[in-house]
C-alpha positions in Angstrom: 0.0 0.0 0.0 1.3 3.5 -0.9 0.7 6.9 0.6 0.3 10.0 -1.6 0.0 13.7 -1.2 -2.3 15.7 -3.5 -1.9 19.4 -4.4 -5.3 20.3 -5.8 -4.9 23.6 -7.7 -7.3 25.8 -9.5 -5.5 25.1 -12.8 -3.7 21.8 -12.3 -3.0 19.1 -9.7 0.2 17.4 -8.6 0.5 14.1 -6.8 3.6 12.9 -4.9 4.2 9.6 -3.3 6.4 8.5 -0.4 8.9 5.8 -1.5 11.9 4.1 0.0 14.2 6.5 -1.7 12.3 9.6 -0.6 9.4 11.6 -2.1 8.7 11.3 -5.8 6.3 13.3 -7.9 4.2 10.9 -10.0 3.5 11.3 -13.7 0.1 10.8 -15.3 -0.9 8.8 -18.4 0.6 11.4 -20.6 3.9 11.3 -18.8 3.3 14.7 -17.4 3.5 15.6 -13.7 0.8 18.3 -13.9 -2.7 17.0 -14.4 -5.2 19.8 -15.5 -8.1 20.3 -13.1 -10.6 19.7 -16.0 -13.6 17.3 -16.3 -15.3 16.9 -19.6 -18.3 14.9 -20.9 -18.5 13.6 -24.5 -21.3 11.2 -25.5 -21.2 8.2 -23.2 -17.8 8.8 -21.6 -16.1 11.1 -19.2 -12.8 12.7 -20.2 -10.5 13.7 -17.3 -7.3 15.5 -16.9 -5.0 16.2 -19.9 -7.4 14.8 -22.4 -10.2 17.0 -21.1 -8.1 20.2 -21.5 -7.0 19.1 -25.0 -10.6 19.0 -26.3 -11.7 22.1 -24.3 -12.0 24.4 -27.4 -14.2 21.9 -29.4 -16.4 20.9 -26.4 -16.6 24.1 -24.4 -20.1 23.7 -22.9 -19.3 20.3 -21.5 -15.8 20.9 -20.2 -15.8 22.0 -16.6 -12.8 23.8 -15.0 -12.1 26.3 -12.3 -14.5 24.6 -9.9 -12.2 24.9 -7.0 -13.6 28.3 -6.3 -17.1 26.9 -6.2 -16.6 24.2 -3.5 -18.9 24.5 -0.5 -20.5 27.7 -1.7 -24.0 28.8 -2.4 -25.3 29.8 -5.8 -26.3 33.3 -4.7 -22.9 34.0 -3.2 -21.6 37.1 -4.9 -18.2 35.5 -5.1 -19.8 32.5 -7.0 -21.6 34.8 -9.4 -18.4 36.7 -10.1 -16.7 33.4 -10.9 -19.5 32.1 -13.1 -19.3 35.1 -15.3 -15.8 33.9 -16.4 -16.8 30.3 -16.9 -18.4 29.1 -20.2 -20.4 26.2 -18.8 -24.0 26.3 -17.5 -24.7 26.6 -13.8 -28.0 26.7 -11.9 -29.2 26.7 -8.3 -30.4 23.4 -6.8 -32.2 22.5 -3.6 -30.9 24.6 -0.6 -29.3 27.0 -3.1 -26.5 24.4 -3.9 -24.6 25.0 -7.1 -25.5 22.7 -9.9 -23.5 22.4 -13.2 -25.5 21.1 -16.2 -23.8 18.9 -18.8 -24.8 16.5 -21.6 -23.8 13.0 -20.5 -25.0 9.7 -21.8 -27.0 11.6 -24.4 -29.1 13.4 -21.8 -28.9 16.3 -19.4 -27.2 15.7 -16.1 -26.6 18.1 -13.2 -23.5 17.6 -11.0 -22.4 19.5 -7.9 -18.8 20.8 -7.7 -18.1 18.1 -5.1 -19.0 15.4 -7.6 -16.8 16.9 -10.3 -13.9 17.1 -7.9 -14.5 13.4 -7.0 -14.2 12.5 -10.7 -10.9 14.3 -10.8 -9.7 12.5 -7.6 -10.7 9.2 -9.2 -8.5 10.1 -12.2 -5.6 11.0 -9.9 -6.0 7.8 -8.0 -5.9 5.7 -11.1 -2.8 7.5 -12.5 -1.1 7.1 -9.1 -1.8 3.4 -9.0 -0.4 3.0 -12.5 2.7 5.1 -11.7 3.4 3.0 -8.6 3.3 -0.2 -10.5 -0.2 -1.3 -9.4 0.3 -0.6 -5.7 -2.9 0.1 -3.9 -3.5 3.7 -3.1 -5.8 4.5 -0.2 -4.2 6.8 2.4 -3.6 10.4 1.3 -3.1 13.9 2.6 -4.7 16.7 0.5 -3.4 20.3 0.6 -5.9 23.1 0.7 -5.5 26.9 0.7 -5.0 28.4 4.1 -8.1 30.6 3.6 -10.6 27.7 3.1 -13.5 27.8 5.5 -15.4 25.0 7.2 -17.8 24.6 4.3 -15.0 24.4 1.7 -13.0 21.9 3.7 -16.1 19.7 4.3 -16.9 19.8 0.6 -13.4 18.6 -0.2 -13.6 15.8 2.3 -16.9 14.7 0.8 -15.4 14.7 -2.7 -12.5 12.5 -1.4 -15.0 10.1 0.2 -16.9 9.8 -3.1 -13.7 9.0 -4.9 -12.8 6.3 -2.3 -9.8 8.1 -0.8 -9.0 7.8 2.9 -7.9 11.3 3.8 -5.6 11.2 6.8 -5.5 15.0 7.0 -6.2 18.2 5.2 -3.1 20.3 5.4 -2.8 23.9 4.6 -0.8 24.7 1.5 1.4 27.1 3.5 2.1 24.4 6.0 2.9 21.8 3.4 5.4 24.1 1.8 7.0 24.7 5.1 7.2 21.0 5.8 8.8 20.3 2.4 11.4 23.0 3.3 12.2 22.0 6.9 12.0 18.2 6.8 15.3 17.8 5.0 17.2 20.7 6.7 20.0 19.5 8.8 21.2 22.8 10.1 18.1 23.9 12.0 18.6 25.2 15.5 18.1 22.9 18.5 14.7 22.9 20.3 16.0 24.9 23.2 17.6 27.5 20.9 15.9 30.5 19.1 13.8 29.4 16.1 14.7 30.2 12.6 12.0 32.2 10.9 11.5 31.7 7.1 8.9 33.5 5.0 7.1 31.7 2.1 5.4 33.4 -0.8 3.1 31.2 -2.8 1.4 32.9 -5.8 -0.4 30.4 -7.9 -3.0 30.5 -10.6 -5.8 32.0 -8.5 -4.5 33.0 -5.1 -1.6 34.5 -3.2 -0.6 33.2 0.2 2.2 34.6 2.3 3.3 32.9 5.5 6.1 32.9 8.1 7.2 29.8 9.9 9.4 29.1 12.8 11.8 26.1 12.5 13.6 24.0 15.1 15.2 20.6 14.8 12.4 18.1 14.3 9.5 20.6 14.4 7.9 23.6 12.8 5.4 26.2 14.0 3.4 28.4 11.7 3.6 32.0 13.0 1.2 33.9 10.7 -0.3 33.8 7.3 -2.0 36.3 5.0 -3.8 35.8 1.7 -5.3 37.6 -1.3 -7.6 36.4 -4.0 -5.4 37.1 -7.0 -3.0 35.0 -9.0 -1.7 34.3 -12.5 -5.1 34.3 -14.1 -5.7 37.9 -13.0 -2.5 38.9 -14.9 -3.8 36.9 -17.9 -7.1 38.7 -17.8 -5.4 42.1 -17.8 -3.4 41.1 -20.9 -6.4 39.6 -22.6 -8.4 42.8 -22.1 -5.5 44.9 -23.3 -5.2 42.9 -26.6 -9.0 42.7 -27.0 -9.2 46.5 -26.9 -6.3 46.8 -29.4 -7.8 44.2 -31.7 -11.2 46.0 -31.5 -9.7 49.3 -32.8 -7.3 47.6 -35.2 -9.3 44.7 -36.7 -12.8 45.6 -35.6 -13.3 42.4 -33.6 -13.9 41.8 -29.9 -12.8 38.3 -28.6 -14.8 38.8 -25.4 -18.0 38.2 -27.4 -16.8 34.8 -28.5 -16.1 32.2 -25.8 -13.8 30.1 -27.9 -11.8 33.0 -29.2 -11.4 34.4 -25.7 -10.3 31.1 -24.4 -7.7 30.9 -27.2 -6.6 34.4 -26.4 -6.1 33.5 -22.7 -3.9 30.6 -23.8 -1.7 32.8 -26.0 -1.3 35.7 -23.5 -0.2 33.1 -20.9 2.6 32.2 -23.3 3.8 35.7 -23.8 3.6 36.4 -20.0 6.0 33.5 -19.5 8.3 34.9 -22.2 8.3 38.3 -20.6 9.6 36.8 -17.4 12.8 35.9 -19.1 13.0 38.7 -21.6 12.6 42.5 -21.2 12.6 43.4 -24.9 9.6 43.9 -27.1 8.0 40.6 -27.9 5.8 39.8 -30.9 2.2 38.5 -30.4 0.6 36.7 -33.3 -2.5 34.5 -33.6 -3.5 32.9 -36.9 -7.1 32.4 -37.9 -8.2 34.1 -34.7 -11.7 35.3 -35.5 -13.5 35.3 -38.8 -10.5 33.6 -40.4 -8.5 36.7 -39.6 -4.8 36.7 -38.5 -4.0 39.2 -35.7 -0.6 40.5 -34.5 0.7 42.9 -31.9 3.6 43.2 -29.5 4.3 43.8 -25.8 7.1 44.7 -23.5 7.7 43.8 -19.8 7.6 47.4 -18.8 4.1 47.9 -20.3 2.9 44.7 -18.7 4.0 45.9 -15.2 2.3 49.2 -15.9 -1.0 47.5 -16.8 -0.8 45.3 -13.7 0.3 47.9 -11.2 -2.8 47.7 -9.1 -2.3 43.9 -8.7 1.3 44.4 -7.7 0.2 46.9 -5.1 -2.2 44.4 -3.5 0.6 41.8 -3.5 2.8 44.2 -1.6 0.1 45.0 0.9 -0.4 41.3 1.6 3.3 40.8 2.3 3.4 43.8 4.6 0.4 42.6 6.5 2.0 39.1 7.0 5.2 40.7 8.3 3.3 43.0 10.6 1.1 40.2 12.1 4.3 38.2 12.8 5.7 41.0 15.0 9.2 40.1 13.7 11.9 42.5 12.5 13.4 42.1 9.1 16.7 40.9 10.7 14.9 38.0 12.3 13.7 36.7 8.9 16.3 34.2 7.8 15.2 33.9 4.1 12.2 34.2 1.8 11.3 31.1 -0.2 9.0 31.4 -3.3 6.7 28.7 -4.7 3.9 28.8 -7.3 4.1 29.5 -11.0 3.3 33.2 -10.8 6.3 34.0 -8.5 8.4 33.7 -11.6 7.2 37.2 -12.6 10.2 39.5 -12.1 7.9 42.3 -10.6 6.8 40.0 -7.8 10.4 39.1 -7.0 11.2 42.8 -6.8 8.3 43.3 -4.3 9.7 40.5 -2.1 13.1 42.2 -2.1 11.5 45.5 -1.3 9.3 44.3 1.6 11.6 41.7 3.2 15.0 43.2 2.2 16.2 39.8 0.9 16.4 38.2 -2.5 13.8 35.6 -3.2 15.3 32.0 -2.7 14.3 29.1 -5.0 15.3 26.2 -2.8 12.0 24.5 -3.4 10.5 23.2 -6.6 8.0 25.9 -7.3 5.4 23.6 -8.8 5.8 20.5 -6.7 6.7 21.8 -3.2 3.1 21.6 -1.9 2.4 18.1 -3.1 5.8 16.9 -1.7 5.0 18.4 1.7 1.6 16.7 1.7 3.2 13.4 0.9 5.7 13.9 3.7 2.8 14.6 6.1 1.0 11.5 4.9 4.1 9.3 5.4 4.5 10.7 8.9 0.8 9.9 9.8 0.4 6.6 7.9 1.3 3.3 9.7 2.3 1.8 6.3 5.4 4.0 6.0 8.2 4.3 8.5 9.7 7.8 8.7 11.2 10.0 11.3 8.7 12.1 13.3 8.5 15.8 12.5 6.1 17.9 14.6 3.8 20.3 12.8 1.8 23.0 14.6 -0.6 24.9 12.4 -2.7 28.0 13.0 -6.4 28.8 12.6 -7.2 31.2 9.7 -10.2 33.2 11.1 -11.6 34.0 14.5 -14.3 31.7 15.7 -17.3 32.8 17.8 -20.0 30.9 19.6 -23.5 31.9 20.6 -26.1 30.0 22.7 -29.8 30.1 23.7 -30.6 32.3 26.6 -32.0 35.6 27.8 -32.2 37.7 24.6 -31.5 40.8 26.7 -28.0 39.5 27.4 -25.1 39.1 25.0 -25.1 35.3 24.6 -21.9 35.0 22.5 -18.2 35.0 22.9 -15.0 34.5 20.9 -13.7 31.0 21.4 -10.6 31.0 19.1 -9.0 34.2 17.9 -7.4 34.5 14.5 -4.0 32.8 14.1 -4.8 30.6 17.1 -2.8 27.3 17.3 -4.5 24.3 15.8 -5.5 21.6 16.4 -6.9 22.7 19.7 -9.8 22.0 22.0 -11.6 24.3 24.4 -14.2 23.3 27.0 -17.0 25.6 28.1 -19.2 25.2 31.1 -22.9 26.2 31.1 -25.7 25.7 33.7 -28.9 24.6 32.1 -32.1 22.8 33.0 -33.5 22.1 29.5 -32.1 21.4 26.0 -30.5 24.2 24.2 -28.7 25.0 21.0 -25.3 26.6 20.2 -24.2 28.2 17.0 -20.6 28.6 15.7 -19.6 31.2 13.1 -16.6 33.0 12.0 -16.0 36.4 13.5 -14.2 38.3 10.7 -14.2 36.4 7.4 -14.2 37.8 3.8 -17.3 35.8 2.8 -20.9 36.8 2.9 -21.9 33.8 5.0 -19.8 33.3 8.2 -22.1 30.5 9.5 -20.4 27.3 10.5 -23.2 25.2 12.1 -25.8 24.7 14.7 -25.6 22.1 17.5 -28.7 21.1 19.5 -27.8 19.5 22.9 -30.6 17.3 24.1 -31.7 15.3 27.2 -31.0 18.1 29.8 -33.3 18.2 32.8 -33.1 20.0 36.2 -31.8 18.1 39.2 -33.9 16.8 42.1 -34.1 20.3 43.6 -35.2 21.8 40.3 -31.9 23.6 39.8 -29.8 24.0 36.7 -27.2 21.4 36.0 -23.6 21.8 34.8 -23.0 21.1 31.1 -19.5 20.8 29.7 -19.3 21.5 26.0 -16.1 20.8 24.1 -15.4 22.9 21.0 -12.5 21.7 18.8 -10.5 22.7 15.8 -9.4 19.4 14.4 -6.3 18.6 12.3 -8.4 19.3 9.1 -9.0 22.9 10.3 -12.7 22.1 10.8 -14.4 23.7 13.8 -17.2 21.9 15.7 -18.6 20.7 19.0 -17.3 17.3 19.6 -19.0 16.4 23.0 -21.4 17.6 25.6 -21.4 16.2 29.1 -23.9 16.6 31.9 -22.5 16.6 35.5 -25.0 15.2 38.1 -24.0 15.8 41.8 -25.4 13.9 44.8 -24.6 14.0 48.6 -24.2 10.5 50.1 -22.4 8.8 53.0 -19.1 7.0 52.1 -19.2 4.8 55.3 -22.0 4.0 57.7 -21.4 4.1 61.5 -21.0 0.3 61.6 -18.2 0.5 59.0 -20.2 -1.1 56.2 -20.5 0.4 52.7 -24.0 1.8 52.2 -26.2 0.1 49.7 -27.0 3.2 47.7 -23.6 3.6 46.1 -24.7 2.9 42.6 -23.6 6.4 41.4 -20.2 6.1 43.0 -19.6 2.6 41.6 -20.6 3.7 38.1 -18.4 6.7 38.5 -15.4 4.7 39.5 -15.9 2.2 36.7 -16.1 4.9 34.1 -13.5 7.2 35.6 -10.6 6.4 33.2 -12.8 7.1 30.1 -14.4 10.1 31.7 -11.0 11.6 32.6 -9.9 11.2 29.0 -13.0 12.8 27.7 -12.9 15.7 30.1 -9.2 16.5 29.5 -8.9 20.1 28.5 -5.3 20.0 27.6 -5.0 21.2 24.0 -3.3 18.9 21.5 0.2 20.1 20.7 -0.4 23.3 22.5 0.5 24.6 25.9 -2.6 26.7 26.4 -5.1 25.4 29.0 -8.2 27.5 29.4 -11.5 26.6 31.0 -14.0 29.4 30.5 -17.3 29.2 32.4 -20.4 31.2 31.7 -24.0 30.8 32.9 -25.8 33.0 30.4 -25.4 36.2 32.4 -21.7 36.6 33.0 -18.4 34.9 32.1 -16.4 33.6 35.0 -12.7 32.7 34.8 -11.1 30.7 37.6 -8.5 32.6 39.5 -4.8 31.8 38.9 -4.5 30.3 42.4 -7.7 28.3 42.4 -7.9 24.8 41.0 -8.8 24.4 37.3 -11.3 22.0 35.9 -8.8 19.2 35.3 -7.6 19.4 39.0 -11.2 19.4 40.3 -12.1 16.3 38.2 -9.0 14.6 39.3 -10.0 15.3 42.9 -13.4 13.7 42.5 -11.7 10.4 41.6 -9.1 10.5 44.4 -10.1 8.8 47.6 -8.6 9.8 51.0 -7.8 6.7 53.0 -6.3 8.7 56.0 -8.1 8.8 59.4 -10.6 6.5 61.0 -12.2 4.3 58.4 -15.3 3.9 60.6 -15.9 7.6 61.1 -18.9 8.8 59.1 -18.1 11.5 56.5 -20.1 13.0 53.6 -18.8 13.2 50.0 -20.2 14.7 46.9 -20.9 12.0 44.3 -20.6 12.9 40.6 -22.0 11.2 37.6 -21.0 12.3 34.1 -23.6 11.7 31.4 -22.8 12.0 27.7 -25.5 14.1 26.0 -26.8 13.4 22.5 -26.2 16.2 20.0 -28.1 17.0 16.8 -25.7 18.6 14.2 -26.7 21.0 11.4 -23.6 22.0 9.5 -22.0 22.0 6.1 -21.5 18.9 4.0 -23.6 16.1 2.6 -25.8 14.0 4.7 -25.0 10.3 5.0 -27.9 9.4 2.6 -26.8 11.9 0.0 -23.1 10.9 0.3 -23.9 7.2 -0.1 -26.0 8.1 -3.2 -23.1 10.1 -4.7 -20.7 7.2 -4.0 -23.0 4.8 -5.7 -23.4 7.1 -8.7 -19.6 7.5 -9.0 -19.2 3.8 -8.9 -21.7 3.4 -11.8 -19.9 6.1 -13.8 -16.5 4.3 -13.2 -18.1 1.0 -14.5 -19.6 2.9 -17.4 -16.2 4.4 -18.3 -14.6 1.0 -18.3 -17.4 -0.5 -20.5 -17.3 2.5 -22.8 -13.5 2.2 -23.2 -13.9 -1.5 -24.1 -16.6 -0.7 -26.6 -14.5 2.1 -28.2 -11.5 -0.2 -28.3 -13.5 -2.9 -30.0 -14.8 -0.4 -32.6 -11.3 1.0 -33.2 -9.9 -2.5 -33.7 -12.6 -3.3 -36.3 -12.1 0.0 -38.1 -8.3 -0.4 -38.1 -8.7 -4.0 -39.5 -11.0 -2.8 -42.3 -8.6 0.0 -43.4 -5.5 -2.3 -43.3 -7.0 -5.2 -45.1 -8.7 -3.1 -47.8 -5.4 -1.5 -48.7 -3.7 -4.9 -48.8 -6.4 -6.5 -51.0 -6.4 -3.8 -53.7 -5.3 -4.9 -57.2 -1.7 -4.0 -56.5 -1.8 -4.8 -52.8 0.5 -7.4 -51.2 -2.4 -9.9 -50.7 -4.0 -9.6 -54.1 -1.9 -12.4 -55.7 -2.9 -14.9 -53.1 -6.7 -14.9 -53.6 -9.0 -15.5 -56.5 -10.1 -12.4 -58.3 -13.8 -13.0 -57.6 -13.1 -13.7 -53.9 -10.9 -10.6 -53.7 -13.6 -8.3 -55.1 -16.2 -9.8 -52.8 -14.1 -9.2 -49.7 -13.2 -5.7 -50.8 -16.9 -4.9 -51.3 -17.6 -6.3 -47.8 -14.9 -4.1 -46.3 -16.4 -1.0 -48.1 -19.8 -1.8 -46.8 -18.5 -2.3 -43.3 -16.7 1.0 -43.4 -20.0 2.8 -44.4 -21.8 0.9 -41.6 -19.2 2.0 -39.0 -20.0 5.7 -39.7 -23.8 5.3 -40.0 -25.9 2.9 -38.0 -22.8 1.2 -36.6 -21.5 4.3 -34.9 -22.9 3.4 -31.5 -23.3 -0.3 -31.2 -22.5 -2.7 -28.4 -19.0 -4.2 -28.0 -20.2 -7.7 -28.9 -21.4 -6.5 -32.3 -18.0 -5.1 -33.2 -16.3 -8.3 -31.9 -18.6 -10.5 -34.0 -18.0 -8.6 -37.2 -14.3 -8.6 -36.7 -14.3 -12.4 -36.1 -16.3 -12.9 -39.3 -13.8 -10.8 -41.3 -10.9 -12.7 -39.8 -12.3 -16.0 -40.8 -12.2 -14.9 -44.5 -9.0 -12.8 -44.5 -6.7 -14.6 -42.1 -6.3 -17.7 -44.3 -5.2 -15.3 -47.1 -2.7 -13.7 -44.8 -1.4 -17.1 -43.7 -1.1 -18.2 -47.3 0.8 -15.1 -48.2 3.1 -15.5 -45.2 3.8 -19.1 -46.2 4.7 -18.4 -49.8 6.8 -15.4 -48.9 8.8 -17.2 -46.3 9.3 -20.5 -48.1 12.2 -19.4 -50.5 14.4 -18.4 -47.5 13.6 -21.6 -45.6 14.2 -23.8 -48.6 17.6 -22.1 -49.3 18.5 -22.7 -45.6 17.7 -26.4 -46.0 19.8 -26.6 -49.3 22.7 -24.9 -47.5 22.5 -27.5 -44.7 22.6 -30.3 -47.3 25.7 -28.8 -49.0 27.5 -28.6 -45.6 26.7 -32.3 -45.0 28.2 -33.3 -48.4 31.2 -31.1 -47.7 31.9 -33.0 -44.5 31.6 -36.3 -46.2 34.1 -35.3 -49.0 36.6 -34.0 -46.4 36.4 -37.2 -44.5 37.0 -39.3 -47.5 39.9 -37.2 -48.6 41.7 -38.0 -45.3 41.3 -34.8 -43.4 43.0 -35.2 -40.0 40.2 -33.6 -38.0 37.9 -36.4 -38.8 40.4 -39.3 -38.0 38.5 -40.2 -34.8 35.2 -40.7 -36.6 33.9 -44.1 -37.9 32.9 -44.9 -41.4 29.4 -45.9 -40.3 28.9 -42.4 -39.0 29.7 -40.9 -42.3 27.5 -43.4 -44.1 24.6 -42.3 -41.8 25.2 -38.6 -42.6 25.4 -39.4 -46.3 22.2 -41.3 -46.4 20.3 -38.6 -44.4 21.6 -35.9 -46.7 20.6 -37.8 -49.8 17.2 -38.5 -48.4 16.7 -34.8 -47.5 17.9 -33.6 -50.9 15.4 -35.9 -52.6 12.6 -34.5 -50.4 13.7 -31.0 -51.2 13.6 -31.5 -54.9 10.1 -33.1 -54.7 8.9 -30.2 -52.5 10.1 -27.6 -55.0 8.4 -29.4 -57.8 5.1 -29.4 -55.9 5.4 -25.7 -55.0 6.1 -24.8 -58.7 3.1 -26.7 -59.8 0.7 -25.1 -57.2 -0.8 -21.7 -57.9 -0.4 -19.1 -55.2 -4.2 -18.7 -54.8 -4.2 -22.2 -53.2 -2.7 -23.3 -50.0 0.9 -24.5 -50.5 1.3 -28.4 -50.4 4.5 -28.0 -48.4 4.3 -26.0 -45.2 7.2 -24.1 -43.6 6.8 -26.3 -40.6 7.6 -29.4 -42.8 10.7 -27.7 -44.2 11.9 -26.8 -40.8 11.4 -30.4 -39.6 13.6 -31.7 -42.4 16.2 -29.1 -41.6 16.2 -30.0 -37.9 16.5 -33.7 -38.7 19.5 -33.2 -40.9 21.4 -30.8 -38.6 20.8 -33.0 -35.6 22.3 -36.0 -37.5 25.4 -34.0 -38.6 26.0 -32.2 -35.4 25.7 -35.4 -33.2 28.7 -36.9 -35.2 30.9 -33.8 -35.6 30.5 -32.8 -32.0 32.1 -36.0 -30.8 35.4 -35.2 -29.1 38.7 -36.8 -30.1 40.0 -39.6 -27.7 42.8 -38.6 -25.3 46.3 -39.9 -26.2 47.7 -42.8 -24.0 49.7 -41.6 -21.0 53.3 -42.9 -20.7 54.2 -44.4 -17.4 57.4 -43.1 -15.6 60.5 -45.4 -15.6 60.8 -47.7 -12.6 63.3 -46.9 -9.8 66.6 -48.6 -9.9 67.3 -50.8 -6.9 70.3 -52.9 -5.9 68.0 -55.9 -4.9 68.3 -58.6 -7.5 64.7 -59.6 -7.2 63.6 -56.1 -8.0 65.9 -56.1 -11.0 64.4 -59.3 -12.2 60.9 -58.1 -11.8 61.8 -54.9 -13.7 63.1 -57.0 -16.6 59.9 -59.0 -16.7 57.9 -55.8 -16.6 59.8 -54.3 -19.5 59.3 -57.5 -21.5 55.6 -57.3 -21.0 55.5 -53.6 -21.9 57.3 -54.3 -25.2 54.9 -57.1 -26.0 51.9 -54.8 -25.3 53.3 -52.0 -27.4 53.7 -54.5 -30.4 50.1 -55.7 -30.0 48.9 -52.0 -30.0 50.8 -51.3 -33.2 49.4 -54.4 -34.9 45.9 -53.4 -33.8 46.3 -49.9 -35.1 47.4 -51.2 -38.6 44.2 -53.3 -38.9 41.3 -51.6 -40.8 38.3 -50.3 -38.9 35.3 -52.6 -38.6 31.7 -51.6 -37.8 29.8 -53.3 -35.1 26.8 -52.5 -32.8 29.0 -50.6 -30.3 30.5 -48.3 -32.9 27.0 -47.5 -34.4 25.9 -46.2 -31.0 26.6 -42.4 -31.4 25.6 -41.5 -27.9 
């Protein structure tokens, strides 16, 4: 199983994976690392990623892009309406004012939400990642989101990931992912006890600008502050497009803004010249052929003019950087360096602003396009149990202030700020209220650049007064989780009772059910009531009863200490003395939640719909592949069966004409009623064609390959005869071979030569329109038989020469001398016999015929 990090951008997406050798950015099916954030619909199929962008001009109404800015929004949102004016596709309001995008899919109208479209894109990224990782299963992931995303947008992104079948371990802010990508591999960071190193990051992408400052120590990072502005590379493109549109209107009397396709093409061209101006300050030509009304247009632009046109954007960028520096409360000397990421930071004017504000040159340590995805992959590797990596602590911050309000006396101000802006996250805060009946709490953003600051409404039920009719204590925990989502995670009712611990006779009273239940549940209750924030040192317990807010004194015990005291028994003193103790019972209260995101029913329905579309995509791909295979076969065979084609000489004239007519009719059928048939129909017609044409192809292959195979067999026969002639001429290298072996080779070669002559005669007498009487397999069999016979004899090694024995040692003993004389006499006799045997002619017997 592999873990990945996803950088979901407004224009394109990047996916990085954690591997044994480190972090690697994955390529898609086009071998590109950037996958466009485009989803298109054409007929019965969905087109995703690079292919969707390539057909955007020809299928503008059914190609959806730029939907990142629509996630979690309402249709009547002014921001949404501003975005929809720039987008060519059709959008409409759905139930609860949800955004719906209308497309033509499966030959009928469909309406999809932005979350569904994002799920389709995630499905594509998941498939490409699986392919790039060699088929490894991809489930766990971390997705990077802009720092300014609200609860609604983050919930929408999580819903989209759930529809696509991704297990999101965490949503990480893009600013935090960039900082993690920078600090994880740094070996020269200061120690934990030393002063932190502060690094500024400027991320200017396609649609947004994010500036952040982060504090680094060895093994940890802490986000200090962040600032954002809704502008990016597309805003510079629009300025250039409007400039050239005005020029073309006065020069050529055309306005590209009135034609969606022409304006889209203009945006593509101005992006190219924008990139060229980043590397060249001279005047650059600008030409578009057949732009509108078959008219060619031309102009030119210089970097100085471009910076003049975009001066107001550059001013907003400078203000954002200064705001981030001011909120950090750091001096310029404390900023170690300024790192830039994002494609738009390549604009020289932005680099100049960085140097002006921070007093330092922009550093390009990070990969400007892939830094965010690599940081997300690192975070996923740290969190996933499937990957072993050294720990690196990350402390993020909350983007907007969070306020809470509750039911109560309308004459009083029943609200408060729970988390200020730039508060540490994740974080939990527990509030104490005194209530005698169910009540509701609402959470909303305090200062947010959106028309709707609403986060959600939580209704806390099953609250009733105590036995005396008084209000009871309710503990409500509000939490910012690691995804940056704010909500109420629990509500606990505290019931108090006075009871005797020990009776006068020393026995435990019978009515201790509350205490026993309390003791049994105490470990779990203590964990739930722990108010210590995660990864934070702040520990606040704010109490309010609807009329005033009370904070415990610095010297008094806090909530955690009081709870700990309830579960600590004092065993000192006389055990039989009667003493009273306050019993506490903690009751978990049910909560009804009304917040952003899909309900479970809607989410399951969207998951099922996505599964059906994935299955339909696979079926449609198989159908199209079958149709393409049939079409390719028709074109190929028709060319080969023409009068001068390579197959025309191997089929009767009448049969050839019939097959060609069949192919022509099939071609017409493919573009008429056969345009949209089932896969089985194409497979059946292709099989029928093959049954008629494949025999002709096989016949052609046989006749064309036979001359070479026959020549190879003739050459083998010549080699066999050459060996026989050399043996009979007394060649020394064949002295160790027997006459019977050579007779065997001679007979086999003669037999093969006779078969070869007969085969050639049959082939000459047979027309090429009929199957050859001699197959290539037969010729190869004869060749193999002959070569086996020859090689088995020629590969036999020569016998080793006889070894001469060393002369015997001379000894004075007369017996040894006599024995030596007898031995020499026997040796002479044996040598004479060997010579006589060598002079005798060779005779064949059963043993010498055994080659093996």
